[in-house]
N, C-alpha and C positions, 0 to 999 in steps of 0.2 A: 397269357401269351406275351412274349417279348415282341412288341409291335415293331420296334426299330430293327431287331434281328430278322423279323419276318419280311419286312420291306427290302432289306439288303439281300436277303435270300431270294426274293422274287426277282430282283434285278439280275442276279447272277444266273438264275434259271432261264430268264428271258434271253440274256446275252449268250449263254452256252447252248441253249436249245434243248435242254434236257436235264433230268435230275442227276444222272450219273456223272456227267461232265461238271455240273455245278458242285456236286459233292466232292469231287476230286480237288477242285480249286479251293473249296472252303475247308477241306480237311474233315468232312463229316461223312456219315454213311448215307446211302441213297434213301433208306427208309426214314432217316431223321429229316431229310429235306422234304420228303413227301408229307410227313406229319406236320411240319411247319406250314407247308402250303395248304394242307387241309384245314388247319386252324385259322389261317388268314381268310380263306374263302368262307368258312363258317361264320367268322366275325362280320364279314361284309354282306353275307347272305346272297352272294352271286358267284358263279364260277369264273375264275380268271384264266384257267388253263384247260386245254383239251388234251387228254392223255390217250395215247394209243400204245400198242406194243412196241412201236419203233421210235416214236419221238413224243415230245411235248411241245405244244404251240399255244400261243395266246388267243383267247377269245377276243371278240370286239371290245367287250368291256375291259378285258385284261390289257389290251393294247393302249386304250385310253388311260387306264389307271397307271400303267407302267411309266408313261411319259410324264404324268404329274408326279409320281413318286420319284422319278429320276431328278426332276427339278427341285423337289423338296429336299432330297438328300444332298444335292449339289449346294443348295443354299445353306443347309446345315453345316456342311464342310467348310464353306466360306465363313460362316459365323464362328465356327471353332477356330479357324485360322486367324480371323481378325483379333480374337482374344489372345491366342497364343503368340501372334506376331507383334502385338502391341509392345513397343519398347524393345523388341528383339529383331533379329534378322528375319526376313521374309521366308515363308515356307509354304509348301503346297504343290499342287499340280496345275499346269496350264495347258489347255488344248487350243491350238492356234491353227487357223487356216491361212494359207498363202498361195498365190499363183505360182506355177512352176518357174516361169521366167524371172519374175521378181525375186522369188526365193533363191534361185540359183545365183543370180548376180549380186544381190544385195543382202540377203539374210544368212545364207549358208556360211559365209566366211566371218560373219560378225556374231552369230549366235553363241560361239564359245565365250565371247566377252561377257554376254549376259549371264551365262551359266556359271562363269567363274565369279562374277559379282554377287550372285545369289546361289550359293552351293546347295541350299536346301529346297530349291525349286526344281521340279522336273517339268520338261516341256515335251508335249506331244505335237509335232508339226504335221499337219494334214496338208499335203501338196496337191492342189487341184486347180485347173483352169475353169471349173464350174463354180458358180456362187452357191456354196453349201448353205443349208438352213441352220441357223445358229442353235435353234431349239432341238430339232430332230437329230442333228449331227453332234449335239452336245459340245458346242464350241464356246470357249470363253471370249475369244476375240477373233475377228477375221481381218487380215490385211489385204486390201484390194487396191487396184489401180484402174482408174476410169472415172466415170461420172458417179458421184456418191448416191447411195440408195435413198429413195424417197419412201421411207417406211416408218410410220409413226411408232412402230413397236421397237425400233432400234435407235441407239445413240451412235452418231457419226462424228468422228474427230478427224478433221483434215490435217494431214501431216506435211504436205508439200504439194506444189503444182507439178504436174507431169507434162512438160512441154513436148510437143510432137514435131518431128521432122518428116517432110515429104522427101522420099529418096527413090533412086533407081540406080542400077549398076551402069558402069561405063559401057559395057557391051550392049545393054538394052538401048541406051541413048544413041549409040552409034548406029544401031539397026533402025530405030524409029524416029530419031531426032529429039531434041530437047523441046518440051512443051513451051510454047511462047506465051500462052495465056492459060488461066485455070480451065477455061471451057474446052481446051484441047484434050483434057483428061476424060471428057465424056466419051471420046472415041478411042481411048487408050486402054490397055490391059492393066487393071488395077487389082491389087491384092487386098482382100478384105478380111478384117477381123470381125467375127460375130459368134455369139453363143448358139444362135439358131440360123440355119441357112434359109434362103428364100427371100429375105428382105432386101429391097433396093437401098443402097447406102448413099448418103449425101456427105460430101466434104465441103466445109465452109471456109472461104478465104477472106480474111479480114484485112483491110488496109485503111487505117484511120477509123472513120465511122461507117465506112461502106463494107458490106458483106456480100460476097459473090458465092452463092451455093452451086455446087456441081453434083449431079447424080452420076455415080461411077458404077461400073460393072467389070466383071472379070471371071475367069475360069475357076480361080481358087478362092475358097472361103474356108477359114479355119478359126478355131477358138484358142490357138496357141501362137503367141507372138514370135517365139523362136522359129517356127515354121515359116511365118511370113518373112522374117528377116533373112532366113536361109534362101527362100525362093527369090527374094529381091536380089540378093548377092549373086544367085545363079542366073539372073537375067530374065526372070519370068515377067516382071512388070514393075509398076510404080506402087510404093507402099507408104502408108501413113503410120509411123511408129514412134514410140517414146524416145526422147533424146537420151535417156539413161541407158537405153538398149543399143542404139545404133551410132552414138557419137564416136566410139572407137573405130567403127567401120568407115565412117565418113573421113575421120582423120587419116586412116590408112589408105584411103582411095578405093576401097572395095565398093563403096556407095557414094553417090553424088547427091548433095542436097539441092532441092528444087524450090524456087519461090521463097528464098530466104527472107525477103522483105515483107512477107505476109505471116500473120498468125493463122494457123490452120487447125480446125477442130473437126471432129466427126459430127454427125447430125444430132447426137444426144447432148453435145455441149462440151465445156472444158473438162479436161481430165485431171485428176488429182491422185496422189498417194494418200489413202485414208484408212483409218481403223474403224470398225463397227462392232458394237457389242450390245448386249441386252441391258435394260435399265437396272436389273438386279445385280449387275456386275459393276455398277457405277462406283461403289465404295470399296471394291476389292483392291487392296494395296498391291497385290501381285499383278493384276491387270493394268493398273495405273503405271507401275514400274516398267512393265513390258512396253506399253505405248510410249512412255517417255524415252525409253531406249531406242525404239525404232525412229521416233521423231528426231533424235540426235543425228541421224545420218540420212534421213529421207531427203530426196531432191525436190 
């Protein structure tokens, strides 16, 4: 049995959800796919697939095995690329996660520059405001904005500080008045960014060595920065947003910056633009090239 062929076939069956679809993508017959899977299961002495008349699904053992096989084959591809690429132009595939807002404002218009510099690299951009799992979602690198992950399994590289502006629209300030002190915000309508609703949020106002924490509340909680910025411009309330997102709105007068003399952070701490990746990607030349590229324009 060709073990490498069997493993690659298993991944294709798992991704396609059946023998027929996998056979079509691999250019093989359905019966040949079934024989390869039978041989792999026999060599392991355990069933990896549950077969019915309608579909094929992974057993519990199959699920665990597929994830390990996926990582092994990814590492093998990286090893092949490192040899092929040595002394030559970079080649291979990159799967990158990026948040919707940062991707739209900072990566979308610049990614052509990276692709033109490395014409033999293909990039799969996964746009999501949820922090995806690098292993389960098969990511080479994730670009994130916020407080860096505290996860011993990951490598984190800070690319730049993400300064935050506290802002509100002229219309909202006209209706409610400009807050005179940070504690005034405890009674104000505050727009909150969160991955999970229900948490009370704290904004910290630093002046010199003194920090004044304020618990904020409001009707709107969302995991999308564009939504918060739009709601603030629409007059819903006060928002704490990255400078790289709202500086043009402040300059145009659509938003007014508040407490400019204070450094303001959310309760989790200072925010940064950062890249995170798995240790087995540390030596990947294409990952390093992509991170250097993003670092060149990060704020």
